[in-house]
C-alpha positions in Angstrom: 60.0 43.8 -62.5 57.9 42.8 -59.2 57.4 39.2 -58.3 53.6 39.8 -58.5 53.4 35.7 -57.6 55.6 35.1 -55.2 53.3 38.2 -52.7 50.6 36.6 -53.6 52.2 33.1 -52.2 53.5 35.7 -49.7 50.0 36.8 -48.5 48.3 33.2 -48.7 50.9 32.0 -46.2 50.4 35.0 -43.6 46.3 34.3 -44.1 46.9 30.1 -43.5 48.9 30.5 -40.5 47.7 33.2 -39.1 51.4 35.0 -38.6 52.4 38.5 -39.3 54.3 39.7 -42.5 55.8 43.1 -43.0 53.9 45.8 -45.5 55.5 44.9 -49.2 54.8 49.4 -48.8 58.3 49.3 -47.1 60.0 47.4 -49.8 57.7 50.1 -52.7 54.1 50.9 -52.8 52.2 48.4 -54.8 49.6 50.1 -57.9 45.7 49.8 -56.8 45.7 47.5 -59.6 49.4 45.4 -58.8 46.9 45.3 -55.7 43.9 43.7 -56.7 46.3 41.1 -59.4 48.1 39.9 -56.4 44.8 39.1 -54.5 43.4 37.4 -56.9 46.8 35.0 -57.1 46.4 34.5 -53.3 42.7 34.0 -53.5 43.5 30.8 -56.5 46.1 29.1 -54.0 43.0 28.9 -51.7 40.7 27.9 -54.4 43.4 25.2 -55.5 43.2 24.7 -51.4 39.6 23.5 -51.9 38.1 26.1 -51.1 35.5 28.6 -52.9 34.4 31.9 -53.6 31.0 33.0 -51.8 30.8 36.5 -52.4 32.6 39.8 -52.1 33.2 42.4 -49.4 33.1 46.1 -49.8 35.2 48.6 -48.2 36.3 52.2 -47.6 32.5 52.4 -47.8 33.1 56.1 -45.9 34.2 59.2 -48.6 36.2 60.8 -46.0 38.5 57.0 -45.4 38.9 57.4 -49.7 40.0 60.5 -49.5 42.5 59.6 -46.3 43.6 56.8 -48.7 43.8 58.3 -51.8 41.3 57.0 -53.4 37.8 57.8 -55.3 35.9 54.4 -54.6 35.3 52.3 -52.9 37.8 49.0 -52.8 36.8 45.2 -52.1 37.6 41.4 -51.4 36.1 38.2 -51.8 35.0 36.2 -49.1 35.1 32.7 -49.3 33.1 29.6 -47.3 36.2 28.8 -44.9 35.0 32.5 -43.3 31.6 31.9 -42.7 31.3 31.7 -39.1 27.6 30.2 -38.2 26.4 32.7 -35.7 25.7 31.7 -32.2 29.2 29.8 -32.6 32.4 30.1 -31.3 35.7 30.6 -33.3 39.1 30.1 -32.2 41.8 33.2 -31.7 44.2 31.3 -33.3 42.9 31.6 -37.0 43.6 35.3 -36.5 46.1 37.2 -36.4 44.6 40.0 -34.4 40.8 40.8 -35.4 38.4 43.6 -35.1 35.1 43.6 -35.7 32.7 45.6 -37.5 29.1 45.1 -38.0 27.6 45.8 -42.0 24.5 44.8 -44.4 24.9 41.4 -46.1 23.0 41.0 -49.6 22.0 37.6 -50.7 21.8 37.3 -55.2 18.9 36.2 -56.0 19.7 35.8 -60.2 23.3 37.0 -62.3 24.2 41.2 -61.6 26.4 42.9 -63.6 27.1 46.0 -64.7 26.5 49.7 -64.3 22.8 49.5 -62.5 20.6 51.8 -60.4 19.3 51.2 -56.6 16.7 49.4 -58.6 17.5 47.5 -60.8 20.6 46.1 -57.8 17.9 45.9 -55.1 15.7 44.0 -57.9 18.5 41.2 -58.0 17.9 40.3 -54.0 16.5 37.6 -53.0 16.9 38.6 -48.9 18.7 41.4 -47.0 19.9 40.5 -43.1 22.3 41.8 -40.6 25.3 40.5 -40.4 29.2 41.2 -38.8 32.7 40.9 -40.4 36.1 40.0 -38.3 38.5 41.7 -40.1 42.7 40.8 -40.1 45.6 42.5 -41.9 48.2 39.9 -41.6 50.9 42.9 -41.6 52.4 44.0 -38.6 51.2 46.3 -36.2 47.9 46.2 -38.7 49.4 49.4 -40.8 48.7 49.1 -44.5 48.8 51.4 -47.7 46.1 51.1 -50.5 48.3 47.9 -52.6 48.6 46.1 -49.3 45.6 45.9 -48.2 44.8 45.4 -51.5 46.9 42.4 -51.8 45.2 41.2 -48.3 42.2 40.6 -49.2 40.7 43.9 -47.6 41.8 42.8 -44.3 38.8 39.1 -45.3 38.7 37.1 -42.2 35.4 36.0 -41.6 31.4 36.6 -41.2 28.7 36.3 -39.0 25.1 36.4 -40.6 21.4 36.6 -39.5 17.9 35.8 -40.5 17.9 36.7 -43.8 14.7 39.5 -44.8 12.8 40.1 -47.5 14.7 42.4 -50.0 12.7 45.1 -50.1 13.1 46.3 -46.2 14.0 49.3 -45.5 17.9 49.7 -44.2 18.4 52.9 -45.6 19.3 54.3 -41.2 18.6 51.5 -38.7 19.8 52.7 -35.6 22.4 49.0 -34.7 25.0 48.5 -31.0 27.6 47.4 -31.5 28.2 44.8 -27.8 31.2 43.2 -26.2 30.8 40.7 -23.3 27.8 42.9 -23.0 28.7 46.6 -22.5 28.4 48.6 -25.6 30.9 49.5 -27.9 29.6 51.2 -31.2 26.5 52.8 -31.9 25.8 53.9 -34.8 23.3 53.7 -38.0 23.1 51.4 -41.7 22.8 55.3 -43.0 27.5 55.4 -42.0 27.0 52.9 -45.0 27.6 55.3 -47.9 24.3 57.2 -47.0 22.3 54.2 -48.1 23.9 50.3 -48.2 21.7 50.5 -52.0 24.9 52.2 -52.8 27.7 50.1 -52.2 25.9 46.6 -53.3 25.3 49.0 -56.8 29.4 49.3 -56.6 29.7 45.9 -55.7 28.3 45.0 -58.7 29.9 46.9 -61.1 33.3 46.3 -59.7 33.0 42.9 -59.6 31.5 42.8 -63.3 34.2 44.7 -64.2 36.8 41.7 -63.1 35.3 39.7 -65.0 33.4 37.6 -61.8 29.8 39.2 -62.0 27.6 38.6 -58.9 25.8 35.0 -59.2 22.4 33.3 -58.0 23.5 32.9 -54.4 26.7 35.5 -53.6 27.0 37.1 -50.8 27.2 40.5 -50.9 29.1 42.7 -47.2 28.2 46.4 -48.0 30.5 47.5 -45.5 31.1 49.0 -41.8 29.4 51.0 -40.5 30.7 51.8 -37.2 34.6 52.2 -36.1 35.6 48.3 -36.1 36.5 47.4 -32.6 39.6 44.5 -31.4 38.6 41.4 -30.3 40.1 39.0 -27.6 39.9 34.8 -26.0 37.2 35.3 -24.5 34.2 38.0 -25.8 31.4 36.9 -26.5 30.1 39.9 -29.6 26.7 40.8 -30.2 25.3 43.2 -32.7 21.9 43.8 -33.0 20.2 46.0 -35.3 17.0 47.6 -35.6 14.0 45.5 -37.5 17.2 43.0 -38.3 17.1 41.6 -35.5 20.4 40.4 -33.7 23.3 38.5 -33.5 26.9 37.6 -32.1 29.6 34.9 -31.7 32.2 34.6 -29.1 36.0 33.8 -29.8 37.5 31.3 -28.0 40.9 30.1 -27.2 
């Protein structure tokens, strides 16, 4: 039998020390269930050190990516307090192995919600909507992994920045956006790239969190998934994302 507890310790230590590890799939591919179990166990190690889950993030929010990875659904990971980066602040490169940034939409949950819900029911459970950026940072060597690997590594979750909250009925179906590094546009896209409508990712988040006994609670944050390809980061980079209607957010990477 494979030792899921030991694997959880390995990915937790790698995230905490910002060091690379070999892909587990080099020895044996993990099933989806095994990947999620390792993720859960590794996150409980963080909670035991005083960190706290404050939401979840969605991944593989394009059909093409799901097909590429051999899946028929999204994936998800946990967000914690220590991952949050204040808008306009600086964060040390030493916290990461090989970080990348993606523009996203964030939802703030108003009341407990769980199960299979419609998009309207999902939005009715939202207190606010904001522009966001997620820092992803696979701890695997060369940023290479299969599905089981990335699930075990908490879907590469490493940090996130959130802008000002807007009314929950704000239309974010197809907002133009620009992701810039040091004042130079690196990605131009639309929130429609998130499943055609970010609310669909929210619906999936509600369903998938409930399936493992972690229903979304008041104050939880949901990151709906990437609206563009990820951009690599380096020390000295100033990152800014400008969203139609929602405004702009930024942060800086320092040594």
